[in-house]
C-alpha atoms as an extended CHARMM CRD file, in Angstrom:
* protein
*
       124  EXT
         1         1  MET       CA            -42.2570000000       -4.7350000000        8.2710000000  PROA      1               0.0000000000
         2         2  THR       CA            -41.0290000000       -8.1550000000        8.9640000000  PROA      2               0.0000000000
         3         3  THR       CA            -43.6610000000      -10.8100000000       10.0340000000  PROA      3               0.0000000000
         4         4  ALA       CA            -42.9550000000      -14.2480000000       10.9470000000  PROA      4               0.0000000000
         5         5  SER       CA            -45.6130000000      -16.9820000000       10.1410000000  PROA      5               0.0000000000
         6         6  THR       CA            -45.4340000000      -20.5400000000       10.2310000000  PROA      6               0.0000000000
         7         7  THR       CA            -45.8680000000      -22.8130000000        7.3210000000  PROA      7               0.0000000000
         8         8  GLY       CA            -46.9080000000      -26.3710000000        7.6120000000  PROA      8               0.0000000000
         9         9  GLU       CA            -43.3670000000      -27.4440000000        8.4070000000  PROA      9               0.0000000000
        10        10  GLY       CA            -42.9870000000      -25.5400000000       11.3760000000  PROA      10              0.0000000000
        11        11  ARG       CA            -40.6000000000      -23.0570000000       10.1690000000  PROA      11              0.0000000000
        12        12  ALA       CA            -40.9710000000      -19.2620000000       10.1440000000  PROA      12              0.0000000000
        13        13  ARG       CA            -41.7530000000      -17.2740000000        6.8840000000  PROA      13              0.0000000000
        14        14  LEU       CA            -40.2530000000      -13.9470000000        6.6610000000  PROA      14              0.0000000000
        15        15  ASP       CA            -41.8940000000      -11.2730000000        4.5590000000  PROA      15              0.0000000000
        16        16  PHE       CA            -39.9550000000       -8.0870000000        3.7740000000  PROA      16              0.0000000000
        17        17  ASP       CA            -42.7240000000       -5.9370000000        2.5810000000  PROA      17              0.0000000000
        18        18  LEU       CA            -41.9560000000       -2.5360000000        3.6070000000  PROA      18              0.0000000000
        19        19  GLY       CA            -45.0330000000       -1.1490000000        2.4050000000  PROA      19              0.0000000000
        20        20  ASP       CA            -43.3410000000        1.2070000000        0.0150000000  PROA      20              0.0000000000
        21        21  ASP       CA            -45.9050000000        3.1870000000       -2.1610000000  PROA      21              0.0000000000
        22        22  GLU       CA            -43.7180000000        4.4450000000       -4.4220000000  PROA      22              0.0000000000
        23        23  PRO       CA            -44.1270000000        2.8610000000       -7.8350000000  PROA      23              0.0000000000
        24        24  VAL       CA            -41.6980000000        0.3750000000       -9.2390000000  PROA      24              0.0000000000
        25        25  ILE       CA            -39.4390000000        2.0130000000      -12.0090000000  PROA      25              0.0000000000
        26        26  SER       CA            -37.8880000000       -0.0420000000      -14.8600000000  PROA      26              0.0000000000
        27        27  PRO       CA            -34.2280000000        0.0620000000      -15.2280000000  PROA      27              0.0000000000
        28        28  GLU       CA            -34.7680000000        1.0770000000      -19.1920000000  PROA      28              0.0000000000
        29        29  ALA       CA            -36.8230000000        3.9290000000      -17.6520000000  PROA      29              0.0000000000
        30        30  THR       CA            -34.1580000000        4.7150000000      -15.1930000000  PROA      30              0.0000000000
        31        31  HSD       CA            -31.4110000000        4.7160000000      -18.1600000000  PROA      31              0.0000000000
        32        32  GLN       CA            -33.4290000000        6.9470000000      -20.1990000000  PROA      32              0.0000000000
        33        33  LYS       CA            -33.9040000000        9.6030000000      -17.5690000000  PROA      33              0.0000000000
        34        34  ILE       CA            -30.0420000000        9.3910000000      -16.5650000000  PROA      34              0.0000000000
        35        35  GLN       CA            -29.5050000000       10.0810000000      -20.5490000000  PROA      35              0.0000000000
        36        36  GLU       CA            -31.6950000000       13.0280000000      -20.5670000000  PROA      36              0.0000000000
        37        37  ILE       CA            -30.2720000000       14.6370000000      -17.4590000000  PROA      37              0.0000000000
        38        38  SER       CA            -26.5250000000       13.9570000000      -18.7780000000  PROA      38              0.0000000000
        39        39  GLU       CA            -27.3960000000       15.4750000000      -22.3860000000  PROA      39              0.0000000000
        40        40  LYS       CA            -29.0140000000       18.4880000000      -20.7590000000  PROA      40              0.0000000000
        41        41  ALA       CA            -26.2090000000       19.0340000000      -18.5230000000  PROA      41              0.0000000000
        42        42  GLY       CA            -23.9740000000       18.6970000000      -21.6970000000  PROA      42              0.0000000000
        43        43  PHE       CA            -21.9010000000       15.4710000000      -20.7280000000  PROA      43              0.0000000000
        44        44  ASN       CA            -21.1820000000       13.2190000000      -23.5870000000  PROA      44              0.0000000000
        45        45  ALA       CA            -21.1070000000        9.3500000000      -23.6100000000  PROA      45              0.0000000000
        46        46  ARG       CA            -17.7070000000        7.9330000000      -24.5430000000  PROA      46              0.0000000000
        47        47  ALA       CA            -18.8210000000        6.8190000000      -27.5590000000  PROA      47              0.0000000000
        48        48  PRO       CA            -19.8940000000       10.2940000000      -29.2410000000  PROA      48              0.0000000000
        49        49  ARG       CA            -23.4090000000       10.3610000000      -30.8680000000  PROA      49              0.0000000000
        50        50  ARG       CA            -24.2190000000       12.2440000000      -34.1020000000  PROA      50              0.0000000000
        51        51  SER       CA            -26.4980000000       15.0540000000      -32.4900000000  PROA      51              0.0000000000
        52        52  SER       CA            -27.9890000000       18.2550000000      -34.4430000000  PROA      52              0.0000000000
        53        53  VAL       CA            -27.8420000000       20.1710000000      -30.9280000000  PROA      53              0.0000000000
        54        54  LYS       CA            -24.7010000000       20.8640000000      -29.7320000000  PROA      54              0.0000000000
        55        55  PRO       CA            -24.6310000000       22.0810000000      -25.8450000000  PROA      55              0.0000000000
        56        56  GLU       CA            -23.1160000000       25.5410000000      -25.1220000000  PROA      56              0.0000000000
        57        57  VAL       CA            -20.4700000000       23.7460000000      -23.0710000000  PROA      57              0.0000000000
        58        58  ALA       CA            -18.9660000000       22.1210000000      -25.6370000000  PROA      58              0.0000000000
        59        59  ASN       CA            -18.3260000000       25.0380000000      -27.6130000000  PROA      59              0.0000000000
        60        60  ILE       CA            -14.7490000000       25.4600000000      -27.0880000000  PROA      60              0.0000000000
        61        61  HSD       CA            -11.8100000000       26.5930000000      -29.2010000000  PROA      61              0.0000000000
        62        62  LYS       CA            -10.9070000000       24.7030000000      -32.1210000000  PROA      62              0.0000000000
        63        63  PRO       CA             -7.4570000000       23.2060000000      -32.5470000000  PROA      63              0.0000000000
        64        64  GLU       CA             -6.3000000000       25.3710000000      -35.1160000000  PROA      64              0.0000000000
        65        65  LEU       CA             -7.0170000000       28.4010000000      -33.3400000000  PROA      65              0.0000000000
        66        66  LEU       CA             -4.7940000000       27.5540000000      -30.2920000000  PROA      66              0.0000000000
        67        67  PRO       CA             -1.1630000000       28.3210000000      -30.2740000000  PROA      67              0.0000000000
        68        68  GLU       CA              1.3660000000       25.6450000000      -30.6970000000  PROA      68              0.0000000000
        69        69  ARG       CA              2.5350000000       24.1370000000      -27.8220000000  PROA      69              0.0000000000
        70        70  ARG       CA              6.2680000000       24.2770000000      -27.1770000000  PROA      70              0.0000000000
        71        71  ARG       CA              7.4830000000       21.0860000000      -26.2590000000  PROA      71              0.0000000000
        72        72  GLY       CA             10.3570000000       20.9760000000      -23.6450000000  PROA      72              0.0000000000
        73        73  ARG       CA             13.7770000000       19.4980000000      -24.5920000000  PROA      73              0.0000000000
        74        74  ARG       CA             14.7170000000       16.8710000000      -22.6460000000  PROA      74              0.0000000000
        75        75  THR       CA             18.4280000000       15.4480000000      -23.2250000000  PROA      75              0.0000000000
        76        76  LYS       CA             19.1820000000       11.6560000000      -23.1750000000  PROA      76              0.0000000000
        77        77  THR       CA             21.4210000000       11.1330000000      -20.1410000000  PROA      77              0.0000000000
        78        78  GLY       CA             21.7690000000        7.2680000000      -20.6310000000  PROA      78              0.0000000000
        79        79  ARG       CA             20.6770000000        7.2380000000      -16.8370000000  PROA      79              0.0000000000
        80        80  THR       CA             18.3550000000        4.1060000000      -16.9220000000  PROA      80              0.0000000000
        81        81  LEU       CA             18.6810000000        2.6810000000      -13.1770000000  PROA      81              0.0000000000
        82        82  SER       CA             17.1040000000        4.2150000000       -9.8780000000  PROA      82              0.0000000000
        83        83  PHE       CA             19.1890000000        4.9060000000       -7.2160000000  PROA      83              0.0000000000
        84        84  ASN       CA             17.3750000000        5.7640000000       -3.7740000000  PROA      84              0.0000000000
        85        85  THR       CA             19.6770000000        5.9500000000       -0.7070000000  PROA      85              0.0000000000
        86        86  LYS       CA             19.1890000000        7.7380000000        2.9280000000  PROA      86              0.0000000000
        87        87  ILE       CA             21.8980000000       10.6660000000        3.4490000000  PROA      87              0.0000000000
        88        88  ARG       CA             22.5130000000       12.8400000000        6.2200000000  PROA      88              0.0000000000
        89        89  PRO       CA             20.9490000000       16.5660000000        5.4810000000  PROA      89              0.0000000000
        90        90  GLU       CA             24.3560000000       17.9180000000        5.5410000000  PROA      90              0.0000000000
        91        91  THR       CA             25.3060000000       15.7440000000        2.6590000000  PROA      91              0.0000000000
        92        92  TYR       CA             22.2680000000       16.5160000000        0.7480000000  PROA      92              0.0000000000
        93        93  GLU       CA             22.9620000000       20.2540000000        0.9310000000  PROA      93              0.0000000000
        94        94  LYS       CA             26.4770000000       19.8420000000       -0.2180000000  PROA      94              0.0000000000
        95        95  ILE       CA             24.9610000000       18.1630000000       -3.2090000000  PROA      95              0.0000000000
        96        96  ARG       CA             22.4210000000       20.6100000000       -3.7110000000  PROA      96              0.0000000000
        97        97  SER       CA             24.6670000000       23.5700000000       -3.3580000000  PROA      97              0.0000000000
        98        98  LEU       CA             27.5270000000       21.8110000000       -5.8510000000  PROA      98              0.0000000000
        99        99  SER       CA             24.4360000000       21.4510000000       -8.2350000000  PROA      99              0.0000000000
       100       100  ASP       CA             23.3820000000       25.0740000000       -7.9150000000  PROA      100             0.0000000000
       101       101  LYS       CA             26.9710000000       26.2530000000       -8.4730000000  PROA      101             0.0000000000
       102       102  ALA       CA             27.4640000000       24.1890000000      -11.3570000000  PROA      102             0.0000000000
       103       103  THR       CA             24.2430000000       25.0960000000      -13.1520000000  PROA      103             0.0000000000
       104       104  GLU       CA             25.1300000000       28.8900000000      -13.1130000000  PROA      104             0.0000000000
       105       105  ARG       CA             28.5390000000       28.2780000000      -13.9370000000  PROA      105             0.0000000000
       106       106  GLU       CA             27.4840000000       26.3050000000      -16.9670000000  PROA      106             0.0000000000
       107       107  GLY       CA             24.3980000000       28.1170000000      -17.7680000000  PROA      107             0.0000000000
       108       108  ARG       CA             22.2240000000       24.8750000000      -17.7840000000  PROA      108             0.0000000000
       109       109  PRO       CA             20.5920000000       22.7450000000      -15.2610000000  PROA      109             0.0000000000
       110       110  VAL       CA             23.2310000000       20.2470000000      -13.7130000000  PROA      110             0.0000000000
       111       111  SER       CA             21.2760000000       17.4230000000      -11.9610000000  PROA      111             0.0000000000
       112       112  PHE       CA             22.4140000000       15.5810000000       -8.6100000000  PROA      112             0.0000000000
       113       113  ALA       CA             23.0590000000       12.5710000000      -10.3360000000  PROA      113             0.0000000000
       114       114  GLU       CA             25.9110000000       14.6400000000      -12.7080000000  PROA      114             0.0000000000
       115       115  ILE       CA             27.2980000000       15.7340000000       -9.6420000000  PROA      115             0.0000000000
       116       116  ILE       CA             27.5410000000       12.3970000000       -8.0350000000  PROA      116             0.0000000000
       117       117  GLU       CA             29.0900000000       10.7000000000      -11.2410000000  PROA      117             0.0000000000
       118       118  ARG       CA             31.8090000000       14.0270000000      -11.3340000000  PROA      118             0.0000000000
       119       119  GLY       CA             32.5400000000       13.0700000000       -7.6080000000  PROA      119             0.0000000000
       120       120  ILE       CA             33.0680000000        9.5130000000       -8.5100000000  PROA      120             0.0000000000
       121       121  GLU       CA             35.2300000000       10.5980000000      -11.5010000000  PROA      121             0.0000000000
       122       122  LYS       CA             37.4750000000       12.5390000000       -9.0880000000  PROA      122             0.0000000000
       123       123  LEU       CA             37.7970000000        9.7070000000       -6.9220000000  PROA      123             0.0000000000
       124       124  GLU       CA             38.9220000000        7.4050000000       -9.3190000000  PROA      124             0.0000000000
């Protein structure tokens, strides 16, 4: 509730006593409660603590039991610059069609960039 009372200087003094009956909890107690709830839920802090009890959530496969992940092979193309432009839908469809045909013919993915490069070579 806000009450205005005058002080000796003639100014109103504001009182923001809301009349809450809840006890004031210290920040340390709040932090401790958060830690307890987090540990019960299986959340770990960023810096792992040594604990004798491990939550069931953390029982995942060990890395040595997981199959080795096959990495995709990316070839070095030498293309380091970006080229963004607006083209007509018909032009896009032609480039896409040429790329699809070249991919089928060569048995490997042929990118739009490679199609454009080949077209420039033919024009020169």
